[in-house]
C-alpha positions in Angstrom: 23.7 -6.7 -24.7 22.3 -6.1 -21.2 20.6 -9.1 -19.6 16.9 -8.4 -19.0 15.9 -8.6 -15.3 12.3 -10.0 -15.0 10.4 -8.2 -12.2 6.8 -9.1 -11.5 4.8 -6.7 -9.4 1.3 -7.4 -8.1 -1.5 -5.1 -7.0 -5.0 -5.9 -5.7 -7.2 -2.8 -6.3 -10.9 -2.3 -6.3 -12.6 0.3 -8.4 -11.8 3.1 -5.9 -8.0 2.3 -6.0 -7.6 1.7 -9.7 -6.4 5.3 -10.3 -3.6 5.4 -7.7 -2.6 1.9 -8.8 -1.9 3.3 -12.2 0.3 6.0 -10.7 2.3 3.5 -8.7 2.8 1.5 -11.9 4.0 4.6 -13.7 6.5 5.4 -11.0 7.9 1.9 -11.4 8.3 2.3 -15.1 9.8 5.8 -14.9 12.5 4.7 -12.5 13.3 1.2 -13.8 16.7 0.5 -15.3 16.9 -0.1 -19.0 17.6 -3.8 -18.3 14.5 -4.3 -16.2 11.7 -6.3 -17.8 8.5 -5.3 -15.9 5.4 -7.3 -15.6 2.3 -6.2 -13.6 -0.4 -8.4 -12.2 -3.7 -6.8 -11.4 -5.7 -9.0 -9.1 -9.3 -7.8 -8.9 -12.9 -9.0 -8.5 -14.5 -6.8 -11.2 -12.8 -3.6 -12.3 -14.8 -1.6 -14.9 -13.8 -1.7 -18.6 -13.0 2.0 -18.3 -10.6 1.4 -15.4 -8.9 -1.5 -17.1 -8.4 0.6 -20.3 -6.9 3.4 -18.2 -4.6 1.1 -16.4 -3.5 -0.5 -19.7 -2.5 3.0 -20.9 0.6 3.0 -18.7 2.1 0.9 -21.5 2.5 4.2 -23.3 5.1 5.2 -20.6 7.3 2.3 -21.4 6.9 -1.3 -22.7 5.6 -3.7 -20.0 3.3 -6.6 -19.7 0.0 -6.3 -17.7 -2.1 -9.3 -16.8 -5.5 -8.9 -15.2 -6.4 -11.9 -12.9 -10.0 -12.3 -11.7 -10.7 -13.5 -8.2 -14.1 -14.3 -6.7 -15.0 -12.2 -3.7 -17.2 -14.9 -2.2 -14.0 -16.9 -1.4 -13.4 -14.3 1.3 -16.9 -13.9 2.6 -16.9 -13.4 6.3 -13.2 -12.6 6.5 -12.6 -9.9 9.1 -12.0 -6.3 8.0 -11.0 -2.9 9.5 -12.6 0.4 8.5 -9.7 1.6 6.3 -9.6 -1.5 4.0 -12.0 -3.3 1.6 -12.4 -7.0 0.9 -9.7 -6.6 -1.9 -7.1 -6.5 0.9 -7.5 -10.3 1.3 -6.8 -11.1 -2.4 -3.0 -10.9 -1.8 -3.0 -14.1 0.2 -4.0 -16.0 -3.0 -1.4 -14.3 -5.3 0.8 -17.4 -5.5 -2.1 -19.6 -6.5 -3.4 -17.2 -9.0 0.0 -16.8 -10.7 1.2 -20.4 -10.7 3.8 -19.8 -13.4 5.7 -17.2 -11.3 8.1 -18.1 -8.5 8.7 -14.7 -7.0 6.3 -11.7 -6.9 6.6 -8.3 -5.3 3.2 -7.3 -3.9 2.7 -3.5 -3.5 -0.3 -1.7 -2.1 -1.9 0.8 -4.5 -0.8 3.8 -2.4 2.9 3.2 -3.0 5.4 5.1 -5.2 8.6 3.6 -6.4 11.7 5.8 -6.9 14.4 3.4 -8.0 14.9 0.2 -9.9 13.6 -2.8 -8.0 16.0 -5.3 -9.3 18.2 -5.4 -6.2 15.1 -6.1 -4.1 13.7 -8.6 -6.5 17.0 -10.5 -6.7 17.2 -11.2 -3.0 17.5 -15.0 -2.4 14.5 -15.8 -0.2 15.7 -19.4 0.5 13.3 -21.1 2.8 11.6 -17.8 3.9 8.1 -17.0 2.9 8.8 -13.4 2.3 11.0 -10.3 2.6 9.3 -7.4 4.4 9.9 -4.3 6.4 9.4 -5.1 10.0 9.3 -3.1 13.2 10.1 -4.2 16.8 7.3 -4.9 19.2 5.4 -7.8 17.7 2.3 -5.8 17.0 0.7 -7.1 20.2 -0.3 -10.5 18.6 2.3 -12.7 20.2 4.8 -13.2 17.3 7.8 -15.4 18.1 10.0 -13.1 16.0 8.8 -10.0 17.8 8.9 -8.2 14.5 5.6 -7.0 13.0 5.6 -5.9 9.4 3.4 -3.6 7.3 1.9 -5.8 4.6 1.9 -3.0 2.0 5.2 -4.2 0.5 5.9 -8.0 0.4 8.4 -9.8 -1.7 6.7 -13.2 -1.9 8.3 -16.6 -2.3 5.4 -17.7 -4.5 6.9 -21.1 -5.3 7.3 -21.9 -1.7 3.8 -20.7 -0.9 2.4 -23.2 -3.4 4.6 -26.0 -2.3 3.6 -25.6 1.4 0.0 -24.8 0.7 0.3 -21.4 2.3 -3.1 -20.2 0.9 -5.0 -23.2 2.3 -3.3 -22.9 5.7 -4.1 -19.2 5.8 -7.7 -19.7 5.0 -8.0 -22.4 7.6 -6.4 -20.1 10.2 -8.8 -17.3 9.4 -11.9 -19.6 9.6 -10.8 -20.8 13.1 -9.7 -17.4 14.5 -12.1 -15.0 12.7 -13.2 -13.3 16.0 -9.7 -12.8 17.2 -8.1 -11.2 14.1 -8.0 -7.4 14.7 -6.1 -6.0 11.7 -7.5 -8.2 8.9 -5.0 -9.8 6.5 -2.0 -7.8 7.9 -2.2 -9.5 11.3 -2.9 -12.8 9.6 0.1 -12.6 7.3 2.3 -11.7 10.2 1.2 -14.8 12.1 1.5 -17.1 9.1 4.9 -15.8 8.1 6.3 -14.9 11.6 9.8 -16.4 11.8 10.1 -17.2 8.1 10.9 -13.8 6.8 13.8 -11.6 5.8 13.8 -8.1 7.3 14.4 -5.3 4.8 15.6 -1.8 5.4 13.0 0.9 6.0 13.8 2.4 2.6 11.7 -0.4 1.0 8.5 0.6 2.8 8.9 4.2 3.8 6.0 5.5 5.8 5.5 8.9 7.4 3.2 9.6 10.4 2.9 13.2 9.4 -0.5 13.6 11.1 1.1 12.9 14.5 3.7 15.7 13.8 6.5 13.1 14.1 9.7 13.9 12.2 10.6 10.3 11.0 11.9 11.1 7.5 14.7 9.2 5.8 16.9 10.0 2.9 16.5 8.3 -0.5 13.6 5.9 0.0 13.1 3.3 -2.7 9.4 2.5 -2.1 7.3 5.2 -0.5 4.0 4.1 1.2 1.4 6.7 1.7 -0.2 5.5 4.9 -2.9 7.8 6.1 -4.8 9.8 3.5 -4.3 8.4 -0.1 -1.8 10.5 -2.1 -4.5 11.7 -4.5 -6.5 13.3 -1.7 -6.3 17.0 -0.9 -5.8 16.2 2.8 -2.6 14.1 2.2 0.2 16.2 3.8 3.0 13.7 3.1 6.3 15.4 2.4 6.7 13.6 -0.9 3.2 14.1 -2.3 4.5 16.6 -4.9 6.6 13.8 -6.4 3.6 11.5 -6.5 1.6 14.2 -8.4 4.4 14.4 -11.0 3.6 10.8 -11.9 -0.2 11.3 -11.5 -0.1 13.9 -14.3 1.0 11.1 -16.6 -2.0 8.9 -15.7 -5.2 8.7 -17.6 -6.9 9.1 -14.2 -5.5 12.6 -13.6 -8.6 14.5 -14.4 -10.6 12.1 -12.2 -8.3 13.0 -9.3 -8.7 16.7 -9.8 -12.5 16.6 -10.1 -12.8 14.4 -7.0 -10.6 16.8 -5.0 -12.6 19.8 -6.1 -15.7 18.1 -4.9 -14.2 17.0 -1.6 -12.7 20.4 -0.8 -16.2 22.0 -1.3 -17.8 19.2 0.7 -15.5 19.2 3.7 -14.3 22.8 4.0 -16.8 23.7 6.7 -16.0 20.6 8.7 -12.2 21.3 8.5 -12.7 24.8 9.9 -15.1 23.6 12.6 -12.6 20.7 13.6 -9.8 23.2 13.8 -11.6 25.3 16.4 -12.6 22.1 18.3 -9.1 20.6 18.3 -7.6 23.9 19.5 -10.0 24.1 22.4 -9.5 20.4 23.3 -5.7 20.9 23.2 -6.1 23.2 26.2 -8.1 20.9 28.5 -7.9 17.3 29.9 -4.8 15.2 30.5 -1.4 16.0 29.1 -1.7 13.0 26.8 -5.1 14.2 25.5 -3.9 17.8 25.1 -0.9 16.6 23.0 -3.1 14.4 20.8 -5.5 17.2 20.0 -2.7 19.7 19.5 -1.2 17.4 16.9 -4.6 17.1 15.2 -4.9 20.9 15.3 -1.5 21.3 13.7 -2.3 18.8 11.0 -5.7 20.3 10.3 -4.0 23.8 10.0 -1.6 22.4 7.4 -4.5 21.1 5.4 -6.4 24.5 5.5 -3.2 26.5 4.7 -2.6 24.2 1.7 -6.1 25.2 0.3 -5.5 28.9 0.4 -4.9 30.6 -2.9 
């Protein structure tokens, strides 16, 4: 008999991200090995009953355990944000405290897709490290000693160590003292708190494409795809693997919601897309070389969106 491998995966969605969270969960279940025992933890501050029911329906894909853990938003009142995230982004710093019976947790952003079993990742010995992450050279401009700044959308968390060393309390204390200097919300904060106590994973565990910049940065056989930029359920997501995401989305009880919202948004933004295309093309012919290149990339990206909408 195969030994069951317990894999705990946490998400922190608000109501707007409940749908794509369910698709990420489905991708995990569809690509897990038969020996994988999957548990999901949904950390939230007040999902609707309808969304909770739809998320729970992923159990129809394959047996799994789902626990919903409530967190109070007021705990994070005044914490710094950026315009592409909501307050829910801060919930991940409290994961270890909220799940005090779990020693290791894989946190995933809602806009991720898993294409393989996660047991090799989950079985990494974290030792005295706070986390395993996908880091990039450069330090993110925040003075990291390690000079390796990571994207916080995929974090294998040493939850036991976080509790033992009071990671949550130390992080909250840091935020309160540095609130005016934190530029990228919890991602900058986690980078500073974890810094030299991290294991650096291969890019296949947090594969991001900067397709809107017309950069060819694709890799073969990613394990976790992270849809930075437009969310994968949006009509303007031009990620090269979006068609695979939609394969899982069709299995979600949120599928019709995605389709209705896209129909509405296409109608709402079509004129702006066409106007922007003319504007970006004109701007790509004037100004500095750097400016022309930036607007030409915007023009190419906008053209791809418009071409995808032609029937």
